[in-house]
C-alpha positions in Angstrom: -11.5 -5.2 -14.2 -14.1 -4.9 -11.4 -14.5 -7.0 -8.3 -17.5 -8.7 -9.8 -15.3 -10.1 -12.5 -12.9 -11.7 -10.1 -14.0 -14.9 -8.3 -14.7 -14.6 -4.6 -12.5 -16.9 -2.5 -13.3 -15.9 1.0 -16.0 -13.8 2.7 -16.5 -13.1 6.4 -18.0 -10.0 7.9 -16.5 -7.0 6.1 -13.6 -9.0 4.6 -13.7 -10.0 0.9 -10.8 -11.9 -0.7 -10.9 -12.6 -4.4 -8.6 -14.8 -6.4 -7.2 -14.8 -10.0 -5.3 -17.9 -10.9 -1.9 -17.5 -12.6 0.4 -19.8 -14.5 3.7 -19.0 -12.6 4.9 -19.4 -9.0 4.6 -15.8 -7.9 1.7 -14.7 -5.6 0.8 -11.0 -5.6 -1.5 -9.8 -2.8 -3.3 -6.5 -3.7 -4.9 -4.5 -0.9 -7.7 -2.1 -1.7 -8.0 1.4 -0.5 -11.1 3.2 0.9 -12.6 3.7 -2.6 -15.1 6.4 -3.5 -18.4 4.7 -2.7 -19.0 4.5 1.1 -21.4 1.6 1.1 -19.8 -0.5 -1.7 -16.9 -2.9 -1.8 -13.7 -1.0 -2.6 -12.5 -1.8 -6.2 -9.5 -4.0 -6.8 -6.2 -2.2 -7.0 -3.8 -2.7 -10.0 -5.5 -5.8 -11.4 -3.9 -5.8 -14.8 -0.4 -5.0 -13.5 -0.6 -7.5 -10.6 -1.8 -10.3 -12.9 0.9 -9.7 -15.6 -1.4 -11.1 -18.3 -2.2 -14.2 -16.2 1.4 -15.0 -15.2 0.9 -14.2 -11.5 -1.6 -15.6 -9.0 -3.3 -12.7 -7.4 -5.3 -12.3 -4.2 -7.4 -9.1 -4.0 -8.1 -8.1 -0.4 -10.8 -5.5 0.5 -12.2 -4.4 3.9 -15.7 -3.0 3.6 -15.4 -1.5 7.1 -12.3 0.4 6.2 -10.5 -0.3 9.4 -6.9 -0.1 8.2 -6.5 -3.8 9.4 -7.8 -2.9 12.9 -11.1 -4.8 12.5 -11.5 -7.7 14.9 -9.9 -10.9 13.5 -9.2 -9.2 10.2 -5.4 -9.8 10.2 -5.6 -13.4 11.2 -8.3 -14.2 8.6 -6.2 -12.6 5.8 -3.1 -14.5 7.0 -5.0 -17.8 7.0 -6.1 -17.3 3.4 -2.7 -16.0 2.3 -0.8 -19.0 3.8 -3.4 -21.5 2.4 -3.1 -20.0 -1.1 0.7 -19.8 -1.0 0.8 -23.4 0.0 -1.8 -24.5 -2.5 0.0 -23.0 -5.5 3.5 -23.7 -4.3 4.4 -20.0 -4.3 8.1 -19.3 -4.6 7.7 -15.6 -3.9 4.9 -13.3 -2.5 4.6 -9.6 -3.2 2.2 -7.2 -1.5 0.9 -4.0 -3.2 -1.5 -1.4 -2.0 -2.8 2.1 -2.4 -3.6 4.4 0.5 -5.3 2.3 3.2 -4.3 -0.7 1.2 -0.7 0.3 1.3 -1.0 0.7 5.1 -2.5 -2.8 5.4 0.3 -4.3 3.2 2.9 -2.7 5.5 1.3 -4.0 8.6 0.9 -7.5 7.2 4.6 -7.6 6.4 5.3 -7.9 10.1 3.3 -11.2 10.1 4.1 -12.7 6.7 7.4 -12.8 4.9 6.8 -10.9 1.6 9.7 -10.6 -0.8 8.7 -7.0 -1.3 6.0 -4.5 -0.4 4.9 -1.7 -2.7 2.8 1.0 -1.0 1.4 4.1 -2.6 0.5 7.0 -0.2 0.0 4.8 2.8 -1.1 6.3 6.1 1.4 6.2 9.0 -1.5 6.1 11.4 -5.3 6.8 11.6 -5.3 6.6 15.4 -6.9 9.8 16.8 -4.2 12.3 17.7 -1.3 10.3 16.2 -1.2 12.4 13.0 -3.1 15.6 14.0 -2.8 17.1 10.5 -5.0 14.3 9.1 -8.6 15.4 8.5 -9.7 12.8 5.9 -11.8 9.6 6.2 -13.4 10.7 9.5 -16.6 8.7 8.8 -14.6 5.4 8.8 -11.9 6.3 11.4 -14.4 7.1 14.1 -15.9 3.6 13.8 -12.7 1.8 14.6 -13.1 0.4 18.1 -9.6 -0.7 18.8 -6.2 -0.3 17.3 -4.0 -3.4 17.3 -2.1 -1.8 14.4 -1.8 1.8 15.7 1.0 3.0 13.4 3.4 1.7 10.8 6.4 0.4 12.8 8.6 -2.6 13.4 8.9 -3.3 9.7 11.2 -6.2 8.5 13.7 -4.7 6.0 16.2 -7.5 6.6 13.8 -10.0 4.9 11.5 -7.7 2.9 12.3 -4.9 0.5 9.9 -1.9 0.9 9.0 0.7 -1.8 6.9 3.5 -0.5 5.7 6.6 -2.4 4.1 9.8 -1.2 3.2 13.2 -2.8 4.3 16.5 -1.3 0.9 17.8 -0.3 1.0 18.8 3.3 -1.2 16.0 4.7 0.8 13.4 2.7 4.1 14.7 4.1 2.6 14.6 7.6 2.4 10.8 7.2 5.5 10.4 5.1 7.9 12.1 7.4 6.8 9.9 10.3 7.7 6.6 8.6 10.7 4.6 9.9 14.0 4.8 8.0 16.3 1.8 7.6 18.3 0.1 4.9 15.9 -1.9 2.8 13.1 0.8 3.0 13.1 2.8 -0.2 10.8 5.7 0.4 10.3 8.4 -2.2 8.5 11.8 -2.4 7.0 12.6 -5.8 7.1 16.4 -6.1 4.0 18.2 -7.4 1.6 15.3 -6.5 -0.9 14.7 -3.7 -2.7 11.6 -2.5 -3.2 10.4 -6.1 0.4 9.5 -6.8 -0.5 6.2 -8.4 -3.2 7.8 -10.6 -0.8 10.6 -11.5 1.8 8.0 -12.7 -0.8 6.0 -14.5 -2.2 8.9 -16.4 1.2 9.8 -17.7 2.1 6.2 -18.7 4.7 5.7 -16.0 2.9 3.4 -13.5 3.0 0.1 -15.4 6.8 0.3 -16.3 7.6 1.2 -12.7 5.5 -1.6 -11.3 6.8 -4.1 -13.8 10.4 -3.3 -12.8 9.5 -3.8 -9.1 7.5 -7.0 -9.6 10.3 -8.4 -11.8 13.0 -7.5 -9.2 14.7 -5.0 -11.5 15.6 -2.5 -8.8 18.3 -0.7 -10.7 16.0 -0.1 -13.6 13.4 1.1 -11.2 15.8 3.6 -9.7 16.7 5.0 -13.1 13.0 5.3 -14.0 12.3 7.2 -10.8 15.2 9.5 -11.2 13.9 10.5 -14.6 10.6 11.4 -13.0 12.2 13.7 -10.4 11.4 11.5 -7.4 13.3 12.4 -4.2 14.5 9.9 -1.6 12.8 10.9 1.6 16.1 11.2 3.5 17.2 13.8 1.0 13.8 15.5 1.1 13.8 15.5 4.9 17.1 17.5 5.0 15.7 20.4 3.0 12.1 20.7 1.8 10.7 19.2 5.1 11.3 22.7 6.5 9.0 24.0 3.9 6.4 21.5 5.0 6.7 22.8 8.6 5.9 26.3 7.2 2.9 25.0 5.2 1.5 23.1 8.3 1.7 26.4 10.3 -0.1 28.2 7.5 -3.0 25.7 7.4 -3.0 25.0 11.2 
């Protein structure tokens, strides 16, 4: 499903929010990543999974400026639309999902809106210059960010929101992953042998949909069993061993 097939609900400046009506009382908010076409609207993330065959209401949020939520007024505009939609449909639960930049945006917004859970694939801890010096991607967009009201992923709300975060073990991915906060309620996993395309890797092997369905349906135990079968490593376990290998790799490429 392309963005052209999803009705446009809100448009202002670089922000586009599209809406798919659902039959139930769950609202899923899907945040787009950078995409591959610099001058085009980033494509919607996980449209089929998010909609669950029309059961869920879905908001698709994309930022044409690729500001990682740092664009002027962007957060307040998204929140206004999110609150209005949740009220209009009588949402009983809201879930945020995102990939890459979209994952970062979802995590940031969870400080301002009480999501039941946030699912973030390969989010960036920060794109602020110097914050993650190992990061050398997306320079074209990062250099155009004028201010950073959301400088890094911090002050999450694990007492009210469950977090599910996934990273690969490529050295730039680990540079972000190992800087994320740890707390009960934040389930953060490293997927060995993958890079920035963790979601695509899982999709191509037929694992993404079952994992996401378990998370969206609140089946956390089933989700854990599925992850274990795929060899995923909780980041605290990874941090105690393979992180030393990351240090060696960073030195090698530095």
